[in-house]
C-alpha positions in Angstrom: -19.8 5.0 -36.1 -17.3 6.7 -34.2 -14.7 9.2 -35.7 -11.3 7.5 -34.9 -9.4 10.6 -36.3 -11.2 13.2 -34.2 -8.9 12.7 -30.9 -5.3 11.2 -30.7 -5.0 8.3 -28.4 -2.9 9.0 -25.2 0.4 7.7 -25.3 1.0 4.4 -23.6 4.2 3.3 -21.9 6.0 0.6 -23.0 5.8 -2.7 -21.0 9.6 -2.4 -20.5 9.5 1.1 -19.3 6.6 0.1 -17.0 8.6 -2.7 -15.6 11.7 -0.4 -15.3 9.4 2.1 -13.3 8.0 -0.7 -10.9 11.5 -1.8 -10.4 12.5 1.6 -9.4 9.4 2.0 -7.0 10.3 -1.3 -5.3 13.7 -0.2 -4.7 12.8 3.0 -3.5 10.4 1.5 -1.1 12.9 -1.0 0.0 15.3 1.6 0.5 12.7 4.0 2.6 12.1 0.8 4.7 15.8 0.4 5.5 17.0 4.0 5.7 13.9 6.2 5.7 12.8 8.7 3.3 15.8 10.8 3.4 18.2 7.9 1.8 20.3 9.3 -0.9 18.8 9.1 -4.4 22.0 7.5 -5.4 21.4 4.3 -3.2 17.9 4.1 -4.6 19.3 4.3 -8.1 22.1 1.7 -7.4 19.6 -0.7 -5.8 17.2 -0.4 -9.0 20.1 -0.7 -11.7 19.6 2.7 -13.0 21.5 6.1 -13.1 20.3 8.8 -10.9 19.3 10.7 -13.9 16.8 8.1 -14.8 15.0 8.6 -11.2 15.0 12.3 -11.7 13.5 11.9 -15.1 10.4 9.9 -13.6 10.4 11.9 -10.3 11.7 15.4 -10.5 11.6 15.9 -6.7 12.0 13.6 -3.6 8.2 14.5 -2.9 7.3 13.2 -6.2 9.2 9.8 -5.5 7.7 9.6 -2.1 4.2 10.1 -3.5 4.8 7.7 -6.4 6.2 5.0 -3.8 3.3 5.6 -1.5 0.6 5.1 -4.4 2.5 2.0 -5.6 2.2 0.4 -2.3 -1.4 1.4 -2.0 -2.1 -0.2 -5.2 -0.5 -3.3 -4.4 -2.2 -3.7 -1.3 -5.7 -2.9 -3.0 -5.0 -5.5 -5.7 -4.0 -8.2 -3.3 -7.4 -8.3 -1.8 -9.2 -9.8 -4.8 -6.4 -12.0 -5.6 -6.1 -13.3 -1.9 -9.7 -13.9 -2.1 -9.7 -15.9 -5.3 -6.5 -17.7 -4.2 -7.4 -18.5 -0.4 -9.0 -21.4 1.1 -11.6 -19.2 2.7 -12.5 -15.8 2.9 -11.3 -15.4 6.5 -8.0 -16.7 5.4 -7.8 -14.1 2.6 -9.0 -11.4 5.1 -5.9 -12.5 7.7 -3.3 -12.6 4.9 -4.6 -9.3 3.6 -4.4 -7.6 7.0 -0.8 -9.1 7.3 0.1 -7.3 4.0 -1.5 -3.9 5.4 0.2 -4.4 8.6 3.5 -4.7 6.5 2.5 -1.5 4.8 2.0 0.5 7.9 4.5 -0.8 10.1 7.5 -0.4 7.4 6.7 3.2 6.3 9.7 4.6 8.2 9.7 8.4 8.1 7.0 8.2 5.4 4.3 9.3 7.7 6.0 12.1 8.8 6.8 13.2 5.2 3.2 12.9 4.4 2.0 15.3 7.1 4.6 17.9 5.9 3.2 21.0 4.1 4.0 19.8 0.6 1.2 20.3 -1.8 2.2 17.0 -3.3 0.9 15.0 -0.3 -2.3 16.7 0.4 -4.6 14.0 -1.6 -2.8 10.9 -0.4 -4.8 10.3 2.6 -8.1 10.4 0.7 -6.5 8.1 -2.0 -5.4 5.6 0.8 -9.1 5.5 2.1 -10.5 5.4 -1.5 -8.6 2.6 -2.4 -8.3 0.5 0.6 -11.7 0.9 2.3 -13.6 -0.8 -0.8 -10.9 -3.7 -0.6 -11.5 -4.3 3.1 -15.3 -3.9 2.5 -15.1 -6.8 -0.1 -13.0 -9.1 2.2 -15.3 -8.4 5.3 -18.4 -9.1 3.1 -17.1 -12.4 1.8 -16.1 -13.6 5.1 -19.7 -12.5 6.5 -21.5 -14.2 3.7 -19.4 -17.3 4.1 -20.6 -17.1 7.9 -17.0 -17.1 9.3 -17.4 -13.6 10.7 -20.5 -11.7 12.2 -21.8 -9.0 10.3 -21.6 -5.4 11.1 -17.8 -4.7 11.1 -17.3 -1.3 9.4 -14.4 -1.4 7.0 -13.3 2.3 8.0 -13.2 1.5 11.8 -11.6 -2.0 11.3 -8.6 -0.4 9.4 -8.5 2.6 11.8 -8.2 0.0 14.5 -5.6 -1.9 12.6 -3.5 1.5 11.9 -3.9 2.4 15.7 -2.3 -0.9 16.7 0.6 -0.3 14.3 1.3 3.1 15.9 4.9 2.6 17.5 6.0 -0.2 15.6 9.6 -0.5 16.3 9.5 1.6 19.1 9.8 -1.1 21.6 11.4 -4.5 21.2 8.5 -6.3 22.9 5.7 -4.8 21.0 5.0 -6.7 17.9 1.9 -5.0 15.9 1.7 -8.3 13.8 0.8 -10.4 16.9 -1.9 -7.8 18.4 -3.5 -7.1 15.0 -3.6 -11.1 14.7 -5.8 -11.0 18.0 -8.0 -8.6 16.7 -8.5 -10.3 13.2 -9.2 -13.6 15.2 -11.7 -11.9 17.4 -13.8 -11.4 14.2 -14.0 -15.3 13.4 -17.1 -17.2 14.3 -15.8 -20.3 16.1 
């Protein structure tokens, strides 16, 4: 029998505090998409329906906010994979929907990539975090589609995500380039006819 008095339980955030933080992160992500990562904090606060002080209480620096938004978006993308797999008509349909969400994440970062390449120590581990969370999700979707006979085996999840990422470079730089359409061609190419 374990001694329950030996270590205090870690404090858990209240459900409403978690919802408020999610609302704040969603508002910040939308503001970053619309105006870039240098958007005034007061604009993010207004969109989230909170005071500027609330943002700084949760995220003392802009770097802290950027990291939190990035992690929030990566988590949403990682969690979407199994949910789509459970809800879709086929594993290939789930993979296609998930890649669409991944493209949205990549194509709408507006300045986030540049910020993440700065010398700020807060950003150092984010690329590893991104890979650690999203490669297993992609692998799960690819494996399910392979097992269902919908795609041929042998697609490496890292290479696949890297290819999708490379196709998203330059999104918004030319009106005739639509990364979603080009990525759809790549995904369609995996499908067994």
